[in-house]
C-alpha positions in Angstrom: -108.6 -27.5 63.1 -106.5 -25.8 65.8 -104.6 -22.7 64.8 -101.2 -22.0 66.6 -100.4 -18.4 66.8 -96.7 -17.6 67.1 -95.3 -14.5 68.8 -93.9 -12.0 66.4 -90.3 -10.8 66.7 -91.6 -7.4 67.9 -93.4 -9.0 70.9 -90.4 -11.1 71.8 -88.1 -8.0 71.7 -90.6 -6.1 73.8 -90.7 -8.8 76.4 -86.9 -9.0 76.6 -86.6 -5.2 76.8 -89.2 -5.2 79.6 -87.3 -7.8 81.6 -84.0 -6.0 81.1 -85.5 -2.6 82.2 -86.9 -4.3 85.3 -83.5 -5.8 86.1 -81.9 -2.3 85.8 -84.5 -0.8 88.1 -83.8 -3.5 90.7 -80.1 -2.9 90.5 -80.4 0.9 90.8 -82.8 0.6 93.7 -79.9 -1.0 95.7 -77.9 2.2 95.3 -80.5 4.9 95.6 -80.6 4.4 99.3 -80.0 7.1 102.0 -78.5 4.5 104.3 -76.1 3.1 101.7 -72.4 3.3 102.7 -69.1 1.6 102.2 -69.6 -0.4 105.4 -73.0 -1.5 104.4 -71.8 -2.8 101.0 -68.9 -4.6 102.7 -71.3 -6.2 105.2 -73.6 -7.5 102.4 -70.7 -8.9 100.4 -69.2 -10.6 103.5 -72.5 -11.9 104.8 -71.9 -15.5 103.6 -68.5 -15.5 105.3 -70.1 -14.2 108.5 -72.6 -17.1 108.5 -69.9 -19.7 108.2 -67.8 -18.1 110.9 -70.8 -17.6 113.3 -71.7 -21.3 112.9 -70.9 -23.8 115.7 -69.0 -25.9 113.1 -66.4 -23.2 112.9 -65.9 -22.9 116.6 -65.9 -26.7 117.2 -63.8 -28.0 114.2 -62.3 -25.2 112.1 -61.0 -23.2 115.1 -58.8 -26.0 116.5 -57.7 -26.8 112.9 -56.4 -23.3 112.5 -54.6 -23.5 115.8 -53.0 -26.8 114.8 -51.9 -25.4 111.5 -50.4 -22.4 113.2 -48.4 -24.6 115.6 -47.3 -26.9 112.8 -46.2 -24.1 110.5 -44.2 -22.4 113.2 -42.6 -25.7 114.3 -41.7 -26.7 110.7 -40.0 -23.4 110.1 -37.9 -23.7 113.3 -36.9 -27.3 112.4 -35.9 -26.2 108.8 -33.8 -23.3 110.2 -32.0 -25.7 112.5 -31.6 -28.3 109.7 -30.1 -25.8 107.2 -28.9 -22.8 109.1 -27.1 -24.4 112.1 -24.5 -26.4 110.0 -24.1 -23.6 107.6 -23.2 -21.0 110.2 -21.2 -23.4 112.3 -18.8 -23.9 109.3 -18.7 -20.1 108.8 -18.1 -19.0 112.4 -18.7 -20.8 115.7 -18.9 -17.5 117.6 -21.6 -16.1 115.3 -23.5 -19.4 115.5 -23.6 -19.2 119.3 -24.9 -15.6 119.1 -27.6 -16.7 116.6 -28.6 -19.6 118.8 -29.0 -17.3 121.8 -31.0 -14.6 120.0 -33.1 -17.1 118.0 -34.1 -19.2 121.0 -34.9 -16.0 122.9 -37.3 -15.0 120.1 -38.7 -18.6 119.9 -39.4 -18.6 123.7 -41.2 -15.3 123.5 -43.3 -16.3 120.5 -44.3 -19.7 122.0 -45.0 -18.2 125.4 -47.2 -15.4 124.3 -49.1 -17.5 121.7 -50.2 -20.1 124.2 -51.0 -17.4 126.8 -53.1 -15.6 124.3 -54.8 -18.8 123.2 -55.5 -20.2 126.7 -56.2 -17.2 128.9 -59.8 -16.2 129.3 -60.0 -12.8 127.5 -62.5 -11.5 130.1 -66.2 -11.9 130.5 -68.9 -10.0 132.4 -69.0 -11.2 136.0 -72.4 -12.5 137.0 -72.2 -12.0 140.8 -70.9 -8.4 140.8 -72.6 -5.1 140.6 -71.2 -2.6 138.2 -72.1 0.5 136.2 -73.4 -0.6 132.9 -73.5 1.6 129.8 -76.0 -0.5 127.9 -77.7 -3.8 127.4 -76.4 -6.4 125.0 -79.0 -7.1 122.3 -78.0 -10.7 121.9 -77.3 -12.0 125.4 -79.4 -9.4 127.2 -76.6 -8.7 129.7 -75.7 -5.2 131.1 -72.5 -4.1 129.4 -69.6 -2.3 131.1 -67.7 0.3 129.0 -65.6 -1.1 126.1 -67.5 -4.4 126.2 -68.9 -6.0 123.0 -70.6 -9.2 122.0 -68.7 -11.9 120.1 -71.1 -13.8 117.9 -68.7 -16.8 117.5 -68.1 -17.3 121.3 -71.7 -16.1 121.9 -70.8 -14.0 124.9 -69.8 -10.4 125.8 -66.0 -9.8 126.1 -64.4 -7.1 128.2 -62.4 -4.6 126.0 -63.3 -6.7 123.0 -60.9 -6.3 120.0 -61.8 -9.1 117.6 -62.1 -12.9 117.4 -58.9 -14.5 116.2 -59.3 -17.7 114.3 -55.6 -18.7 114.9 -56.2 -18.5 118.7 -59.7 -20.0 118.5 -60.9 -17.4 120.9 -61.4 -13.7 121.3 -58.8 -11.1 121.9 -59.9 -9.1 124.9 -58.9 -7.4 128.1 -56.7 -10.1 129.6 -55.0 -11.5 126.6 -54.6 -8.5 124.3 -51.1 -7.8 125.5 -50.0 -11.4 124.8 -51.6 -11.3 121.4 -49.8 -8.2 120.3 -46.4 -9.4 121.7 -46.9 -12.7 119.9 -47.3 -10.9 116.6 -44.4 -8.5 117.3 -42.0 -11.2 118.3 -43.1 -13.3 115.3 -42.4 -10.5 112.9 -39.0 -9.8 114.5 -38.2 -13.5 114.2 -39.1 -13.5 110.5 -36.8 -10.5 110.0 -34.1 -12.3 111.9 -34.4 -15.4 109.7 -34.4 -13.2 106.5 -31.3 -11.3 107.7 -29.2 -14.3 108.5 -30.7 -16.6 105.9 -30.2 -14.4 102.8 -26.7 -15.8 102.3 -28.1 -19.4 102.5 -30.9 -18.5 100.1 -28.4 -17.1 97.6 -26.1 -20.1 98.0 -28.9 -22.7 97.6 -31.6 -21.0 95.4 -29.3 -19.1 93.1 -25.9 -20.9 92.9 -27.4 -24.3 93.4 -30.1 -23.9 90.8 -29.0 -25.4 87.5 -32.2 -24.5 85.8 -33.1 -28.1 85.2 -30.0 -28.7 82.9 -27.6 -31.5 83.7 -24.6 -32.4 81.7 -24.4 -36.1 80.6 -21.2 -37.9 79.9 -22.3 -39.6 76.7 -23.4 -36.3 75.2 -20.3 -34.7 73.7 -19.9 -31.6 71.6 -18.9 -32.1 68.0 -16.9 -29.8 65.8 -13.9 -27.6 66.6 -13.5 -24.4 68.5 -13.3 -21.1 66.6 -12.3 -17.5 67.1 -12.4 -14.2 65.3 -9.2 -12.9 63.6 -8.3 -9.3 62.9 -10.3 -9.3 59.6 -13.4 -10.6 61.4 -13.3 -14.1 59.8 -13.8 -17.2 61.9 -10.8 -19.5 62.0 -10.5 -22.9 63.8 -8.5 -23.1 67.0 -5.9 -25.8 66.9 -4.8 -27.6 70.0 -2.3 -25.8 72.1 0.5 -27.5 74.0 0.7 -25.5 77.1 3.7 -27.4 78.5 5.9 -26.6 75.4 4.9 -22.9 75.6 5.6 -22.8 79.4 2.2 -21.3 80.2 -0.9 -22.7 82.0 -4.4 -22.6 80.7 -6.8 -19.9 82.0 -8.7 -20.8 85.1 -12.0 -19.3 86.4 -13.0 -19.2 90.0 -16.8 -19.4 89.6 -18.9 -19.5 92.7 -20.1 -22.9 93.6 -22.9 -23.8 96.1 -21.8 -25.4 99.3 -25.3 -26.8 99.9 -26.2 -29.1 97.0 -28.5 -31.4 99.0 -32.0 -31.6 97.3 -33.6 -31.7 100.8 -31.9 -28.4 101.7 -33.2 -26.9 98.5 -36.7 -27.9 99.3 -36.4 -26.7 102.9 -35.2 -23.3 101.7 -38.0 -22.9 99.2 -40.6 -23.9 101.9 -39.2 -21.5 104.5 -38.9 -18.6 101.9 -42.6 -18.9 101.0 -43.8 -19.1 104.6 -41.7 -16.2 106.0 -42.6 -13.9 103.1 -46.3 -14.6 103.5 -46.1 -14.1 107.3 -44.0 -10.9 107.0 -46.6 -9.4 104.7 -49.8 -10.5 106.5 -48.7 -10.5 110.1 -46.4 -7.4 109.6 -49.3 -5.3 108.3 -51.6 -6.5 111.1 -48.9 -5.7 113.7 -48.5 -2.1 112.3 -52.3 -1.7 112.4 -52.5 -2.7 116.0 -49.5 -0.5 116.9 -51.5 2.5 115.6 -54.6 1.5 117.5 -52.8 1.0 120.8 -51.0 4.3 120.3 -54.4 6.0 120.0 -55.9 4.1 122.9 -58.4 2.2 120.8 -59.4 -1.4 120.0 -60.4 -2.6 116.5 -64.1 -2.2 117.3 -63.6 1.3 118.9 -61.6 2.5 115.9 -64.8 2.1 113.7 -67.0 3.6 116.3 -64.7 6.6 116.9 -64.4 7.1 113.1 -68.2 7.5 112.9 -68.3 9.7 116.0 -65.6 12.0 114.5 -67.8 12.5 111.4 -70.9 13.2 113.5 -69.1 15.7 115.7 -67.5 17.4 112.7 -70.9 17.8 111.0 -71.9 19.7 114.1 -68.8 21.8 114.2 -67.4 20.0 117.3 -64.3 18.1 118.0 -64.4 14.5 119.2 -61.9 13.3 121.8 -61.3 9.6 122.5 -61.9 9.3 126.3 -59.3 6.5 126.6 -56.5 8.4 124.7 -53.9 9.5 127.3 -51.1 10.1 124.8 -48.9 7.6 123.0 -46.4 7.0 125.8 -49.1 6.6 128.5 -51.3 4.4 126.3 -48.4 2.0 125.8 -47.5 1.9 129.5 -51.1 1.1 130.3 -51.3 -1.5 127.6 -48.1 -3.2 128.5 -48.8 -3.0 132.2 -45.6 -1.0 132.9 -46.8 0.3 136.3 -46.1 -0.6 139.9 -42.4 -0.9 139.3 -42.6 -3.1 136.2 -39.9 -2.4 133.6 -39.6 -2.8 129.8 -36.4 -4.9 130.1 -38.0 -7.5 132.5 -41.7 -7.6 131.6 -41.6 -7.0 127.8 -38.3 -8.4 126.6 -38.8 -11.5 128.6 -42.0 -13.6 129.2 -44.2 -12.2 132.0 -47.6 -13.3 133.2 -48.6 -10.0 134.9 -52.2 -9.0 134.5 -53.6 -5.5 133.7 -54.0 -3.1 136.6 -57.8 -2.6 136.5 -60.6 -5.2 136.3 -61.8 -4.4 132.7 -65.1 -3.2 134.1 -64.3 0.3 135.5 -62.3 2.5 133.2 -60.5 5.8 133.8 -61.2 8.4 131.1 -59.3 11.5 130.1 -62.0 13.7 131.7 -65.2 13.1 133.6 -66.9 15.3 131.1 -66.2 12.7 128.4 -68.2 9.9 130.2 -71.4 10.7 128.4 -69.6 9.9 125.1 -68.7 6.5 126.4 -72.3 5.9 127.2 -73.3 7.2 123.8 -70.9 4.8 122.0 -72.1 1.7 123.8 -75.8 2.3 123.5 
């Protein structure tokens, strides 16, 4: 006869407690680490996204899809603005409409020009047949790296003055297309503010006055009963019919605001444009402000993280870190926009211009020759 021995509740409880304590130790071991930092935790959490982005599928299929979506969204908003805004303002004032057409198309030309230039221009790669002073060796492509050059894992090559890889351009933002990328964002944000400024009246007319809340009056549904009013004693008394002609008075009239745009297609177009421009204003507006700060400090997105770490390291030693590429806000912007050699803001910023940066993206001028060792230290 075989005897089956069952585990007592105490043993089961002990096993569960042992497993739970083991799990707690594993979790705590992740945090009791000298190298643990906020950046490390962010890298671990974003690792699955990095694997998807670094894959060839993203570069070959998802990248062009993002570009197509960006073009279609921009084009659809422009068409909706012409469809709704042009007739509306033409009825209001033809002079204002002409002004809006000039300004709006000027913004559209700049947005279109800088987007395609940023998407099609080579951001800048390391020349193979030239000799140059390298500050390090790329660990992935094993190429000598000039200053401010970093490797893009998506494009699988080193980019001169690498800022980041933009999915909506399907390529990197680097030395040769950084100016076009920023001006595209700036003009897009200005265009969104332009649409909001001159479209707020249309939105009020369509989304507020034209919205019945889903209620529609039907002819066969009539109210039953009689109208009533309060008398001086507070009692309700019925209102008899009044013959206004015999009294020589006219009934009261109310001039309530009525929407001039009652077309359902116009209502849908306004809702669509409102959602798109609010999302673009929040997302692209914050990104534009962030890049404005970086350019004012003479940094790229990658260099901002490097310089942040360097400032902490220098502060711990009682020293002050100086960015070797920070020549002051005004000079930094002139260098970035290429406003040298007689170029002006009115001609080369307010209107499309294909001028290239002054240097070659390999040799860089620093604030002081004594800061060159810090450039080498960053890139190593």
